[in-house]
N, C-alpha and C positions, 0 to 999 in steps of 0.2 A: 629850200627843196620842197615841192608840193607832195602831199600824201599820194600814195599809189592809187590807181583807179578803183581798186576793190574797196577803198575807204570812201570814195567820193559820193557825196549826195548829188542828186540831179540838180541841174540849174533851175532857177526860178521859172515856174510855169510849165515844167515838164512833169511827166508821170513820176510818182515816188518810187524808190526802191526799198530794199530791206533796211536801209539806214535812215530812211526819211522820217521826218516829223510832220510838219505842215509846210506848205509852200512859203508861208510868211515867216517861218523859222529857219528855213534851210540855209540861207546865207549866213546867219549867225552861228548855227551849229557847224557849218562847213569851216568857217573861220577858226573856230575853236579846235576842231579836229586837226586842221592844218598846223595850228600853233603847237598843240601837244605833240604831233608827229615830228615836226621840225626840231622841237626841243630835244626829244630823245634821239633822233637821228644824228644830230650834231653834238651829242654828249653834253648838252647844256641843261640836262635834267637828270634826276635820279629817282628811283622808286624804292620803297621800303615795304616789307611785309606788314609792319605795324607802326604806329606813332612812336612807341617806345624805342623801336629800332632807329628811327630817325634822330630822336633825342640822344640816344647812345652814341651815334656817329659823331655828334658834337658840331659846334659852330665852325670849327676850322675846316671840317670836311664838307661844309655846306656854305660856300661863299656866295656873295651876291651874283657872281658871274654865272651861276647855274641857271638862274632865271625861273626855274620851276622844279618842285619835287612832288612826288605822289606817294601817299601812304594809304595802306588799307586799314580802315578803322571800323570794326564791326561790319555792318551791312553797306558800308560806303567805300568808294575810292575817293580820297580827299586830295585835291590839287592845291598846292601852297605856293605863294610868291614871297620873295625875301623882304619886301618893304611893307607888308600888310600887318597891322597890329590889332585890328578891331575884333577879329574872330579867332580865338584859340591859338595865339602864337606859340611856337615851340620854345622860344627863348625870350628872356626878358630884355636882352640887348640885341643890337643889330648883328647879323641879319635875323630878324625875328621869325620869319616864315609863318605868317598867318594864313588863314584859309581863304582861298580864292573861289573854290567851287567844290561842292560835294555832289558826287554822282551815286545815286542809290543802286543797289543790286536789282536784278529783274524781279525778285520776289517782293520788293518794296514799291515797285512802280505804281501799283494801284492803291497802296496804303499810305504813301508818304504825305500827300497833300490832304489836309483836313478840310473837306468840303462841307462839313456839317453845317457851319454857319451860313454858307452860301445857299445850300439846299433848304435850310430852315427858312431863310428869307424868301426863297422862291416859293415855298409852300404857303407862306403867309400871303404873298402877293396873289397866288392862285386862289386861295380861299377868299380874299377880298374881292377879286374880280368875279368869282362865282356868285358871291353874295350880292354884289351890285347888279349882276345880270339877272338874277332870280328875284331880286327885291325881297330877300329873306332877312329876318333879323338874326342876331348872332346865335341864338339858341337853335333856330331851325337849321342854320347853316352847319352848326356842329353836328347835328344829326345826319345831315347829308354826307358830311365828311366821315362820319362814323367815329368821331373821337371828340367828345365834349370837352375833355380835360386838356388835351394837348394842342389843339388848333386854336390859335388866337387870331381873330380878324385884325389885320394890320390896318392902321390908319395912315394913309399916304398924305403927308403934310404938303403945304403949299410949296410950289417950286420957286426958289429964290434965285434971281439972276446973279451970276458970278462974273466978275471982270476977268477977261481972258484975252491975252495977246497971242494970236495964233498964226501970224504970218499973212501971206497974200490973200487967202480965202476969207480971213477975218471971221472965223466961226465963233459963235457964242456957246458957252457951256453953262449948264445949270446943275446944281446938286439935287439928287433925288433923296428926299427925306422920308424915312419910315420910322414911325413912333419917335420922332424927334432926333433921330440919328442919321447922319449923312451916310448913305449907302454907296452912292456911285456918282460919277459925273457923266452926263449925257449930252451929246452935241445936238444942235438944232434939228438934225435929220434923224436922230436916234441911230446914228451910224455905228457907234460903239458904246459899250457900257463898262466903266472902269471903277474899281473900288475908291471910295472917297477918303480913306484914311491917309493915303500917301499924298505928298505935295505934287501938284500938277503944274508943269512949266510949259510955256508956249514955244514958238518957233525957235529952234536952236540947231545949228550945224546942219541945216538942210532938212531937218525933220519937222513935220507939222506940229508935233507936240511930244512931250516926254513926261512919263510918270516916274517920279523918283522918291526914294527914301534916304534921307541923309545924303551921303556922297555917291550912292549907288543908283544908277539908272536902271529901272526895272523893265519898263515898256516904252517903246517909241512908236509913234503913229506917223506914217508917211503922208505925203500930200494927197493921196487918194483915199485916206481914211483907213488904210490897212494897218493892222496892229502887228508890230514886230518887236519881240522881246529882246532885251539886251542879253549878252552872253553870261552875265553874272546872276541870272535867275535860272531856276531849274524847271525842267519840262517833263511832265509825266503823262503817260497815255492811259486812257480807259479807266479812270477812277470813277466809281459810282455811275458807270454807264455814260458819262459824258465822253465826248471824243478825246479831249485833252484837258489837262489842268496845268495852268501856269502857276508856279509857286516860288516864293522867296522864303528860304528857311522852311519852317513848318506851316506857313500860312498860304492857303490857296488864294491867289490873286484874281484868277479869271478862269472861266470855263470857255473853251474854244471848240467850235464845231469842226466838222470834217473839211470845210473849205477854208479854215484859218480865220474865220470870223468869230468874234465873241458871241456866246449864246445869247440870243434875243435880238441880234442886229441884222440888218439887211432885209431884202425881200425874199420871196419864195424861191428856193433852189433845192437841189437834191440833198444838201446838208443842213438846211434850215428847218426849224419847226414847221410842221404842216399846218395849214389853215383849214379848219373844218366848216362845213355847212350842211344843211339838211335838204335833201331833194326827194320829196315824197316820203317813202319809207326807208330810204338809204341815208346813211351818214357818209358824206364824201369828204375827201382830203385833197387839198390843192398844194402841190409842191412843184417839182419839176414837171409833173403831170397832174391831171385831174382824174382821180379814181375813187371807186367805192371803198371806203375804209371798212365798213361793216353794215350789213342790213340791220335796221332797227326793228323790223317786224311790227308788232303792236305797241312797242315802247315809244315814248316821246323824249326827245332831247330837250332838257330844261335849260342847259347852258353849255357853251363850248369854249375850249381853250386850245391854243396852238399845240400843246403837248410836246412832241419831240419830232425829230426827222423821220421817225418810224411809225408814229401813231398820232391820232387826234384825241385829246383828253375831253371827256364830256361827262355831264351829270344827266342821268336818265332815270325815268320813273319806274325802275325795276327794284322792288324791295330788297333791302339787305339788312343792315342793323336798323335802319329807318325806312321810310317809304321810297327813298331814292338811293342811288349808288354812283360813285365816281368810277369811270372806266377809261382804259386806254383802248381806243378803237383802231384796229388795223388787221390786215390779212383775214378779213371776214369775222373777226372775233371782237368781243367786248370784255376785256380782261379787267377784273376788279383792280383798281389802282389807288390804294390808300395805304400810305406808309405806316400809319399808326394803327392799322387793323391787323390782327393775327387770325389767319384763316386756318381753322382746325379741320383736319381730315381724319375720320375714324374708320378703321378696318374692322368689319364684323364677319363672323363665320366660324369655321373650324380649321382643320389642319392646313388647308391650302392658303388660308389667310395668314397663318403664323410661320409659313415657310418650312413645313416638315420635309425632311430628307435632303436639305440643301446646305447643311453646315460645311460640307467639304467642297462646295462649288460656289462660294460667294462671288458676286460680281461688283456690287456697289460699295466698295470699301473706301472710297473717297467722295467728298462732297465739294462740288464746284462752287456752291453758293452757301457757305457756312452760316451766314447771318440771315439767310432768307428761307432755308429749308432745314427744319429742326425736328428733334425728338426730345423727350424728357431726359434730363440728367438726374441720375440717382446719386445719393450720398455715399453708397457702398461700392460704386464703380461698376455696377451690373447694368449699365444703361444700354438699352436697345429699343427698337420700335415696339416691342412687347412690354415695355415698361419694366423689364427685368423680372417678369413673372414667369413661373412655370406654366406651360400651356399644353401639357400632354397628359392630363389626368382625367379626361372625360368629364363627368359631372362634378368631379372634385376640384372645382376652381378655387385657387387661393384668394384670400381677401387682400385687396390693395390697401396699404397704408399710405395715404396721400402725402404724409410728411416725408416719405422716402424720396419724393420727387422734389428736388431742390432748385431746379432751374432748367434751362434749355441748352442743347448742344447740337452740333451738326448731325443731320440724319445720315447714317451709314448702316450697311448690313453688318451684323455681328452674330456670332454663335449664341443661341439662346440657352436658357436654363432648363434643366431637367432632361428627360428622355425625348426621343423623337428627332434628334439631329436638326433642331431648328436653326435657320440661318437667314438667307435672302428671302424676302417676301415680295409680293407685287407692289407694295407701297413705295419702295425706294425708286424703282424705275418710273412709276406713276408720277411721283413728285418731281423727279428729274425732268421728265418730258414737259410737264406743266411749267416748271420754272424756266426752262430753256425758251419756251414760247413767250413767257412774260418778259424775259430779258430782251428778246428780239424786238419787242414792242416798247421797250423802256418803261414797262409797268412795274410799279412798286407793290409786289404781292408777296407778303411774308407768310410762311406756312409752318404749321406744326402737325405732325402725324403720329398716331399711335393706334395699336390694335386692341380690341376688346373681344377676344376670340379664344376658343378652346378646341383642341384636337378631339376628333371622335365624338362630337357632341351634337345631338339633334336640336331642333329649334326650341322644343319645350324646356331645355336646360340652358338656353341662352336668352330667352325672352325676358320681358319686364318682370322684376321680382327675383331673378336669379342672381347669384354672386357675380357672374361675368357682366351682366347688365349694370349692376350696382357699381362695379369697378369702373365702368365707362363713365357714369355720372360723377363719381368721385374724381376721376382723372380730369374731366372737363372743368369741374369746379376749381381744381388745383391749377389748371392751365390759366383760368381766368384770374386767379389771385396773382400768379407769377407774371402774367401779362400786364396787369394793372400796375405792378411795381416798375415796369418798363415804360409806362405811359401808353400802353396799347389796349384796344378793346378786342374782344373775341367774338368770332362768328363761326358757326359750323355750316359750311355750304352744302356738304353732303357726306354720305358714308359709302364706302365701297364694300361689296358683299361677295365673299367667296364661300359659299355654303351650299347645302343640298344633298351631299353624299349621305348624311345621317338620316335624311328623310326621302331617300331616292324613290321609294314606292308610293309616296303620298300623292293622292289625287286632289288634295286641298292645299298644296304648297303655295299656290298663288294667294290664298287667304292668309297663310302664315306671313308671307312677305308684306301684304297689305297691313296687317296688324302691327308687324315689327316697325315698319316705316312710320306709321301713325303714332305709335308710342314714343319712338325716338324723337320725332318732330315735336311732340308736346313737351317732353321732358327737357330737351335741349333749349327750347324757347323759354322755358321757365328759368333756366340758368342764365342764358346770354341776353335775354330780352329782345332778340332779333325779330324782325318782321318776316324775313325770308323763310320759306319752307325748306326743310332738310330733305334733299333728294337722295335716292338710292341708285347707285350704279352697280349692276350685277353681272358677274361672269357666269355663263351657262356651262355647267359641268358636262364633261364627255367621258366619264369613267364608270357609268352605271352598268349594271347587269340587268337583264330583263328589259322591260319596256321603257324605263327611265321616265317615270311619270313626273317627278319633280322638275326635271330639266324642261319638259314641255309646259308645265304650269308656270315656270319662270317667264316664258314667252307670253302666256296668257296675261300675267300680271303686267308685263311691259305694255301690252296692247290696251289693257283696261284702265290702268292707273297712270296719270300724268307724272307722278312723282317716282315711279319705278322704271328703270331703264336698263336694257340689256346692252352689253358690249359685244356679244357674239360668243360662239362656242370655243372650246379648247382644242378640238381635234386637229386643226391645221398645224399645230406645232407639237404633235405627238412625239416627234424625234427628241424633244427636250424633256420628256417625262422621265421620272425615276423608273427603275426596273419593275416596280410594283404596278405601274400603269394606273395609279391613283394619284400619287403625289408627283412633284416635279423636281428637277435640278434647279440650281441657282439661275442658269440661263432661262429655264422655262418660266420661273416666276418673273424674271425681268421682262420677257416678251409678253406675258400676261398683263403686267403693269402697263406696257405700252398700249395694248388694246383698251384697257380701262381708261387710260389718259385720253385717247381719242373720243371715247364716249363722254368723258367728263367735260371736255371742251365743248362738245355739242350741246350738252345739257345745261351747263353752268357758265359757259363763256360765249354763248351765241344766242341770238334771238330765237332760234328754232326751238330751244328748250326741251328737246327730246333727242335721244340717240337715234342714229340712222343704222339700220341693220338690214341684212339680206334675208327676206322671208317671203313665203308664198302668201299672196293676197286672195287668189281665187283659183279654182280648178273646174273646168267644164269638159264633159265628155260628149263626143259625138261619134257613135260607132266604137271603133277601137282607138280613136285619137283623143288624147286628153291634153288640153291646152292649159298651162299653168302660168298665170301672170304674177309678177313679183314686185315687191319693193326692192329697189336697187340703189344703194347710195351713190355709186359711180358706175354708170353703164359703160360698156355692155356686160351682160352676164357671160360667164365662161364656164364650161365643164372642163375641169383641170384634173386629169388623172396622173399627172407627173408629180406635183407637189404632195398630193395625198393619194396613196394607193386606193384603187377602186374597190368598193365593196357593194354587193348587189349590183344594180344598174345605175351607176353614178350616185349611189346612195338611196335610190328610190325603191319603194315597194308599194304594191296596190292590193287592196282587199275590199271585200264586201261581206255580206252576212253569211255567205257560203264558205269563206276562207280567202286564201291568197290567189291572185290572178297574175300570171307571169307577164313581165314587161319585156317586149322585144327590143326596144331601143329608147334612148333619150337624146334629144337634140335641141340646141339653142335655135329658136325660130324668130327671135326678135331681140332688141336690146334689153328687154325686161321680160322675156318670155321663153319658156321651155315647153316642148311638146313631147309627151310620152306616147309611144305606140304599144298597145297591149297585144299580147299573143292571141287573145280571144276576147270576145265581148262578154262582159260580166252578166251573170244571170240572177244575182241576188239583189238585195237592197243595202242601204247604208254604206255607200261606196266612199272610200277614203284613199287619199294619197299620203303615204308616210315617208318622211325623209330623215336619214341619219338616225333612225329609231331602233335599230337592232343592236342591243347591248351585248356585253360580254356574255358568253354562254358557259363559262366554267370558272373554276378556281384552281390555280391562280389566273389572274387576268393575263392576256397575251397581246402583243402589239397587233397581231393579225385580226383580233376581234374588237379593237377599239371602235365604238360606234362613230360613224363618220359618213361623209358624202363628198361630192366633188364639185359642187356648185359654189361659185364665188363671183364677186364683182371685179372691177378693174381699178380699185383704189391705188394711188401711186405711193402711199406711205411706205417708208423703209425703216426697219429696226436699227437702232443704234448699237445693238449687240453684235450682230453679224451681217447686217445689210440685207436680210431676207425681206421680201415684200410683206406688208401687213394688209392683206386683202380683207374684205368683209365676206367671210364665208357664211353660207346659209345655215340658219339655226336648226337645231333639232325640232321637228315639227310634224304634226299631222293635220290634215285639212279635209273637210267634207267636200265631196264632188257634186256639182250640179250636172244633171243628165238632160241633154237635149232630146 
């Protein structure tokens, strides 16, 4: 009796359904599903909750005629047959009921197959290829890879012909030797790659070839070179970002791509590794199509590798730990792709960096990539992104004992120590967004994040020489020691900064940021030895009272300093503020982290090297008409009074030496242009356009008086929290007007 239609896998060559594996596996899986279904439908099989229950039933209750029994054993459903003896038989005499097949639970699908050996060999081959392409010696190559200790250049031995009887096509197979060890068997067309440990048999029962261990056939190859696994091997999806892993027991036998082909075989297709080439200043990728993987800008590609179906792997002359870095290029990005490098992200600032007032509204309580996005683990169980420190005492920052940090654990949001209701910070969402992008490109990008920040603290109590700054350096040194124990090297790509409230009235805040970045860059390089400059990615605060000098000086620093980058203002998500309209709820910090992530990708994962923001570039008045030209990340400009309630005239004010001049209207007059119409012609000098510059006018702060404007771009990005658009809203700014 066949299985009902709801259990059916599609026939070979048709589109997969929810029970599909790969086309090459569907026939085998269907046959086994039918066998199990028929056995239970005809009462020739029994199931037990545990192995012990089956043993307790006894041999008399389990005769040979049953044909099959199923037991639940830990995380597996185990199928047993009466005549099998090799694997864990229930009884010493017939019917023995040994294991025929173990099926893991969903939770183990990604973990069951140990692909470490295969991926290590792959890394060795990549390193060897890169070294040959570059003509580098081993020491230089280890600097490029960013890991002198852990990457050993593989020596590929001479290929030795192996005798092989393969049927009518008479294919010849050769062993691939790496460091004297047979790794695989490859046919003359490199059609498939198979592990060399198992015995390989030729033409048998209509199959082109069969790979076996002992009496078990693990893989069969048909006459077209298509790999088809036998039913007594296990099949796992999406382990270590490969499409599929074919495993026997706990050993990974093969990595299989989305088309059912072994990884590394076949020509370009939608599921095969992309082939990269350089065209002018673009790094292009050839697969099913020929597209730009990422602009290189001023960088040069020193070597290329196929990478994955989602990206091209390249070495480019962009300094990292050494003068070059390995990247996964795709979707316009150049994502650092070095498994043995730990990328450290440091959060600097005051209360908005440590998540004040968010303890009751945590968002990031789970980590999708526990081995790739981490924070410090403390021995006393107080682990969080703040390193378990109290962060609410103003200038009284506690001293960090680095010995309290005993390892790494998955980064999640937790309630912090001390007063201030610390919880979610921008860091969790920032790291989530970055890692999601890295995984989409199959980039191996391991991250560690921590904050070195204190609530209610101005810059002078956070800068070099203070306890908070010292804590940052101690934590980085500890991270380096813990990473080295794992065989990793440490690099600090950048710091995220949520600060400025404590210096809101300062007209030299741009100088403070410049000094801060320079000091951090010098001190980090002294610890890590990296060549790369430590970048700052800064959020522009929207909680000021009065003129908000510090917020505007942040923009000045962005425009003057290539290492300081704004991600935009906070006012577009004022609905996620805490009721004090200074701090945020957990969702507010999450959305803030998403804005920071976009800027981080632009600064550190793309050749543009600078964040894109919406800001005024020039303003020119003729009569009562003032034309303002903008930098616009994604045109066209929009005046949006729905998302953000209007204040002033779309957020604009106009003034000269005599005082304020009324604005009659504001209108978009081009993709990157807005024109203001003044109620009257100015009579004074020193004319200025001010945008989103009117701060709160009283205490307590109120939602109606949040400094804000209504100008934004048309960026298509969407928040993972609630689906809201993440537009690039115009920054708090004032600009001098040119008069015609």
